[in-house]
C-alpha positions as CSV (number, residue, x, y, z in Angstrom):
1,M,118.0,113.7,72.5
2,T,119.5,114.6,75.9
3,S,119.1,111.8,78.4
4,P,118.2,112.7,82.0
5,A,121.2,112.8,84.3
6,N,121.2,111.7,88.0
7,T,123.3,114.5,89.4
8,A,124.1,118.1,88.6
9,T,127.9,118.6,89.0
10,G,128.9,120.9,86.1
11,P,129.5,124.6,86.6
12,G,126.7,125.7,84.2
13,A,123.0,125.1,83.7
14,R,121.8,122.1,81.7
15,T,118.8,121.3,79.7
16,I,116.9,118.0,80.0
17,R,114.4,116.8,77.5
18,V,111.5,115.1,79.3
19,P,111.4,111.4,78.3
20,D,108.1,109.6,77.4
21,D,107.8,107.8,80.7
22,R,107.7,111.2,82.6
23,E,104.7,112.5,80.7
24,G,102.3,114.0,83.2
25,Q,104.8,114.3,86.0
26,R,104.8,117.5,88.1
27,L,107.7,119.8,87.6
28,D,108.7,119.7,91.3
29,N,108.8,115.9,91.3
30,F,110.7,115.8,88.1
31,L,113.3,118.1,89.6
32,L,113.6,116.1,92.8
33,G,114.5,113.1,90.5
34,Q,117.1,115.1,88.7
35,L,118.7,116.9,91.7
36,K,119.3,113.8,93.9
37,G,119.6,114.8,97.6
38,A,118.2,118.3,97.1
39,P,115.6,119.3,99.8
40,R,112.2,120.1,98.5
41,S,112.5,123.7,99.8
42,L,115.5,124.3,97.5
43,I,113.5,122.9,94.5
44,Y,110.6,125.4,95.2
45,K,113.1,128.3,95.6
46,L,114.7,127.5,92.2
47,V,111.3,127.4,90.5
48,R,109.9,130.5,92.2
49,S,113.0,132.6,91.3
50,G,112.7,131.7,87.7
51,Q,116.0,129.8,87.5
52,V,114.1,126.7,86.3
53,R,112.6,127.1,82.8
54,V,110.3,124.9,80.8
55,N,110.6,125.4,77.0
56,G,112.3,128.8,77.7
57,G,109.6,130.2,80.0
58,R,108.9,130.3,83.7
59,A,106.7,127.6,85.2
60,K,105.0,126.7,88.4
61,A,106.0,123.8,90.6
62,E,102.8,121.9,90.0
63,R,102.9,122.2,86.2
64,K,102.4,118.8,84.5
65,L,105.2,118.1,82.1
66,E,104.8,116.7,78.6
67,A,107.1,114.3,76.8
68,G,109.7,116.4,74.8
69,D,109.5,119.5,77.0
70,E,112.9,121.0,77.6
71,V,113.6,121.8,81.2
72,R,116.5,124.2,82.1
73,I,118.1,123.1,85.4
74,P,120.4,125.7,87.0
75,P,123.8,124.7,88.5
76,V,123.5,123.5,92.1
77,R,126.3,122.4,94.4
78,L,124.7,119.1,95.2
79,S,127.7,117.4,96.8
80,E,127.3,119.6,99.9
81,V,123.4,119.3,99.8
82,G,123.6,115.6,99.5
83,E,126.0,115.2,102.4
84,K,123.7,117.3,104.6
85,A,120.6,115.5,103.5
86,A,121.9,111.9,103.8
87,P,119.7,110.0,106.2
88,P,121.5,108.2,109.2
89,K,122.4,104.6,108.4
90,G,120.3,103.3,111.3
91,F,117.2,105.1,110.0
92,M,117.8,103.7,106.5
93,D,118.2,100.2,107.9
94,A,115.0,100.5,109.9
95,L,113.0,101.6,106.8
96,D,114.6,98.8,104.7
97,A,113.4,96.3,107.3
98,A,109.9,97.9,107.2
99,I,109.3,96.9,103.6
100,V,106.4,94.4,103.7
101,Y,105.9,93.8,100.0
102,E,107.6,94.5,96.7
103,D,107.3,93.5,93.1
104,A,108.4,95.1,89.7
105,R,105.9,97.9,90.0
106,L,105.2,98.6,93.6
107,L,106.8,98.7,97.0
108,A,104.8,98.7,100.3
109,L,106.3,100.1,103.5
110,N,105.0,99.6,107.0
111,K,105.8,103.2,107.9
112,P,106.6,103.8,111.6
113,S,104.8,106.4,113.5
114,G,106.8,109.7,113.7
115,V,108.2,109.3,110.2
116,A,106.9,111.8,107.6
117,S,105.9,110.5,104.2
118,H,108.2,113.1,102.6
119,G,110.6,115.9,103.8
120,G,109.7,119.5,104.1
121,S,108.5,121.9,106.8
122,G,111.7,121.5,108.8
123,I,112.0,117.7,108.1
124,S,115.2,117.0,106.2
125,F,114.1,113.6,104.9
126,G,111.0,111.5,105.1
127,A,110.1,108.0,104.0
128,I,110.5,108.6,100.3
129,E,113.8,110.4,100.5
130,T,115.2,107.6,102.7
131,L,114.0,104.9,100.3
132,R,115.6,106.8,97.4
133,A,118.8,106.9,99.4
134,L,118.5,103.2,99.9
135,R,117.9,102.6,96.1
136,P,119.9,105.3,94.4
137,G,119.5,103.7,90.9
138,Q,115.7,103.3,91.1
139,T,112.8,105.7,90.3
140,L,110.6,105.8,93.3
141,E,107.4,108.0,93.6
142,L,104.9,108.3,96.5
143,V,101.5,107.0,95.5
144,H,99.8,108.7,98.5
145,R,100.7,110.0,101.9
146,L,100.1,109.1,105.5
147,D,100.0,111.5,108.4
148,R,103.4,111.6,110.2
149,D,101.9,110.2,113.4
150,T,100.0,107.4,111.7
151,S,101.8,104.1,111.1
152,G,101.1,101.5,108.4
153,L,100.9,101.0,104.7
154,L,102.6,103.5,102.5
155,I,102.7,102.6,98.8
156,V,105.6,103.7,96.5
157,A,105.5,103.2,92.7
158,K,108.6,101.9,91.0
159,K,107.3,102.7,87.5
160,R,105.6,105.7,86.1
161,S,102.8,103.5,84.6
162,A,102.0,102.1,88.1
163,L,101.9,105.6,89.7
164,T,99.5,106.8,87.0
165,E,97.2,103.8,87.4
166,M,97.3,103.9,91.2
167,Q,96.5,107.6,91.3
168,A,93.5,107.0,88.9
169,L,92.3,104.3,91.3
170,M,92.5,106.7,94.2
171,R,90.3,109.2,92.4
172,E,87.6,106.5,91.8
173,D,85.0,105.7,94.5
174,G,85.9,102.3,95.8
175,G,89.0,102.1,93.6
176,I,91.2,101.3,96.6
177,A,89.7,99.7,99.7
178,K,91.4,101.2,102.8
179,R,91.1,99.7,106.3
180,Y,92.7,101.1,109.5
181,L,93.0,99.9,113.1
182,A,92.3,102.4,115.8
183,L,91.7,102.7,119.5
184,L,88.9,105.1,120.2
185,T,88.3,106.5,123.7
186,G,85.2,105.4,125.5
187,R,82.5,102.9,124.6
188,L,81.5,103.1,120.9
189,P,78.1,101.4,120.2
190,D,78.3,97.9,118.8
191,G,77.9,97.2,115.1
192,V,79.0,99.6,112.4
193,M,78.7,103.3,112.9
194,S,79.0,105.3,109.6
195,V,80.0,108.9,109.7
196,D,79.0,111.0,106.7
197,A,80.3,114.4,107.5
198,P,82.0,116.9,105.2
199,L,85.5,118.1,106.1
200,H,87.1,121.5,105.6
201,I,90.8,122.2,105.9
202,G,91.6,125.5,107.7
203,L,94.8,127.1,108.8
204,R,95.6,128.2,112.3
205,Q,98.1,130.8,113.3
206,G,101.6,129.7,112.2
207,G,100.2,127.9,109.1
208,E,99.2,124.7,110.9
209,R,96.5,122.7,109.2
210,H,93.4,122.1,111.2
211,V,90.5,120.1,109.8
212,Q,86.9,120.4,111.0
213,V,83.4,119.2,110.1
214,H,81.8,122.0,108.1
215,R,78.9,122.1,105.7
216,D,81.0,123.7,103.0
217,G,83.7,121.0,103.3
218,K,84.4,118.0,101.0
219,A,82.2,114.9,101.2
220,S,83.8,112.4,103.6
221,L,82.6,108.9,104.7
222,S,84.0,106.6,107.4
223,H,82.7,103.3,108.8
224,F,83.7,102.4,112.4
225,K,83.3,98.8,113.6
226,V,84.2,97.7,117.1
227,L,86.5,94.6,117.2
228,E,87.1,94.4,120.9
229,R,86.5,96.3,124.2
230,R,89.8,97.0,126.0
231,G,89.9,98.7,129.4
232,G,86.8,100.8,128.7
233,Q,88.1,101.8,125.2
234,S,86.9,100.6,121.8
235,Y,89.4,98.8,119.5
236,C,88.0,99.3,116.0
237,E,88.5,98.6,112.4
238,V,87.8,101.8,110.3
239,R,87.0,101.6,106.6
240,I,87.2,104.9,104.7
241,E,85.5,105.6,101.4
242,T,87.2,108.9,100.9
243,G,90.8,109.9,101.7
244,R,90.6,113.4,103.3
245,T,93.3,114.9,105.4
246,H,92.9,113.8,109.1
247,Q,89.6,112.2,108.1
248,I,89.5,109.4,110.7
249,R,90.8,111.6,113.5
250,V,88.2,114.3,112.9
251,H,85.3,111.9,112.3
252,A,86.2,110.1,115.6
253,Q,86.3,113.4,117.4
254,H,82.9,114.4,115.8
255,I,81.1,111.3,117.3
256,G,82.6,111.9,120.7
257,H,85.1,109.0,120.7
258,A,88.5,110.5,119.7
259,V,91.4,108.4,118.5
260,A,93.5,107.5,121.6
261,G,96.8,109.4,121.8
262,D,95.7,112.2,119.4
263,D,97.3,115.4,120.6
264,K,95.6,117.5,118.0
265,Y,91.9,116.4,118.0
266,G,91.8,114.1,121.0
267,D,90.9,114.2,124.7
268,P,93.9,115.4,126.8
269,E,92.6,113.8,130.0
270,A,92.0,110.4,128.3
271,N,95.4,110.6,126.6
272,K,97.1,111.2,130.0
273,R,95.2,108.2,131.5
274,L,96.2,105.9,128.7
275,R,99.8,107.1,128.8
276,D,100.0,106.4,132.6
277,Q,98.0,103.1,132.5
278,A,99.0,101.5,129.2
279,G,102.1,103.4,128.1
280,L,100.5,104.9,125.0
281,R,102.8,107.6,123.8
282,R,101.7,108.0,120.2
283,L,98.5,108.2,118.0
284,F,96.8,104.8,118.0
285,L,96.0,104.8,114.3
286,H,97.4,102.2,111.9
287,A,96.8,101.8,108.1
288,S,96.5,98.0,108.1
289,T,95.1,96.9,104.7
290,L,94.9,98.1,101.2
291,E,93.0,96.2,98.5
292,F,93.0,97.1,94.8
293,A,93.6,95.7,91.3
294,L,95.9,96.9,88.5
295,D,95.9,96.2,84.8
296,G,92.2,97.1,84.5
297,G,91.2,94.8,87.3
298,R,93.2,91.8,86.1
299,E,95.9,91.9,88.8
300,P,94.5,91.9,92.3
301,Y,96.5,93.1,95.3
302,L,95.8,92.6,99.0
303,L,98.5,94.3,101.1
304,N,98.7,94.0,104.9
305,A,100.9,95.7,107.5
306,P,101.1,94.2,111.0
307,L,100.2,96.4,114.0
308,A,103.3,98.0,115.5
309,P,104.7,96.2,118.6
310,E,104.2,99.3,120.8
311,L,100.4,99.3,120.0
312,I,100.1,95.6,120.7
313,D,101.7,96.3,124.1
314,V,99.1,99.0,124.8
315,L,96.2,96.5,124.0
316,D,97.8,93.8,126.2
317,R,98.1,96.3,129.1
318,L,94.5,97.4,128.7
319,G,93.5,93.7,129.0
């Protein structure tokens, strides 16, 4: 049996037999693990051009691999790719300091705003690529994603079994309890306001994703609860029962109280006022708490990520 190698340095193609603990992994993610430092765009190019083969045949990037599959990996000059893709040391140190929890199975990062969950679309490296650079000997896989502009908890699996169990929980209603902190513009009514509005992802010119409430969209449910009034705005806890793209941002816009600092779905005039009055220069949305249980409910987790200092400053300035 051929054991997986960490780097591709030889002049010819090599064949890797998929080990048991990679059963069910997507082909693109398997290749990212084999070609350390290779950008995702290169992985897709290799797959599309047919240079990567599974059991002798062409395959799509999203194909789920089975234990024992034989994957042909073409020669890639990774020494150059790796040097170009290496994250700056300061950025690596910042993400290392942002780890808020870790055990043998999971790692939780308090992701800063402005950092993508993963590279692609012109981003050389995101949180997962940087963590892999920090831990070159470890297997690290994203459990879920956060919008680039949203800060807070980002969970990474250190074992394939943990990734599989976490993804199963995410597909279950109530499998993972997710709570966010957000500043909404204007005066939201007291109590809990639940927004049950289906969301549809569309594409604008240039391929930019734009989400809107649409009757043909996917069912989406958010609960907004006012914690405090600050400077005429509403500081809220948001609990979501579904995890749709841009869900909180679009639901907040839908009820007429957009998330403060939202350049895409927000109120430009309110954003300018908050920038001038309180120094808000980013989206005020933070993934604060995740609660779930592994091992069939026997191992409970309650993970918290403190609010970013720049958002605490905004609240203080609003009084």
